[in-house]
N, C-alpha and C positions, 0 to 999 in steps of 0.2 A: 763895734764888733764886726767881724767879717762874715758876710753871707756870700753865697754863690748864686748867680742867676743863669738860667738856661736860655736857649734861643727864643723862648716865649716869655721871658722875663719872670718866670716862676722862681721863687726863692728856695734855696736848699742850704743845709748846714755843712754838707760835704760835697766836694767836687768829684764828679765821675770822670774827669779828664776833658770834658767838653764845655765846661762852664767857666765863667769869669768871676773873679772876686770883686766885691763891692764893700767898702767900709761905710757903715751907717750906725747911728745910735737908735734908729727907729724901732729896733726889736730888742733892745736891752731889757732884760728881765722877762722875756717871753719864752715860752716852751717851744720845743721842736715842732709839734703839731701846728701850733699857731703860726710860727714863722713859715713853715713849708706850705701853709694854706694861702700865702700871700703872693702877690705880684709886685715887683719893684722895678720901676722904670727910672733910670738915672737921669739927672738933669741934662738937658740937651739932646735926649734921645726920645723916640716915640714908639708906641706899640699900637697896632691896629687890631681892634676886636673883630670877631667873625662877621659882624653886621656892617663893617666898614668904618665904624667910629674910631677916630684917632685920638689917642691920649698921649700928651707930651709930659715929659718928666721935669721935675721930679714928681713921681706919682707912686703912691703906696696904696694898694687896694686889695681887698680879699679876692682870691681867685676861687675860693670854695665858700660854702655856706657859712656866713659870719657867725650864726648862732652856735654851730658846731665848734667853730674855732674858739669862740668866747667861752664855751663850756669846758673845752680842753684847758684853756688858760686858767680858768677859775679853779679847776681841779689841781692843776700844777701849783698854783699859789697856796691852796689849802694844804697840799702835801708839803710844800716848803715851810709853811707856818708850823705844821705838826712836827717836822724834823727839828725846827728851831726850839720848839717847846720841849721835845725830848732831850735835846742837847742841854738846855737850861736845867732840866731835872737831873741829868747826869752830873752836871757841874755842881749842883747843890749837894748831891750825894757824895761828891768827891771821886766819882768814877772817871779814870783817866784813860782807860784802854777799852 
């Protein structure tokens, strides 16, 4: 999938014109909130945290509270499962539109 990273290596699903695209499978099956709560440092690059700690890529790490991101992802997965269940029920009933 294509994500876009800003100058602080934060992930985005859309480019505001200042970001660069990165191809990664790290976020396959993840919801927008989860993805956009992460930082992605590509291989061969580095990001320096405010306290001066340097992280070299490839690095994928939460940039926001992980528990909030995990909760959003869990809700997304529950919603996707419910949608699949509804589609199965419609298929059984023969509803095509």
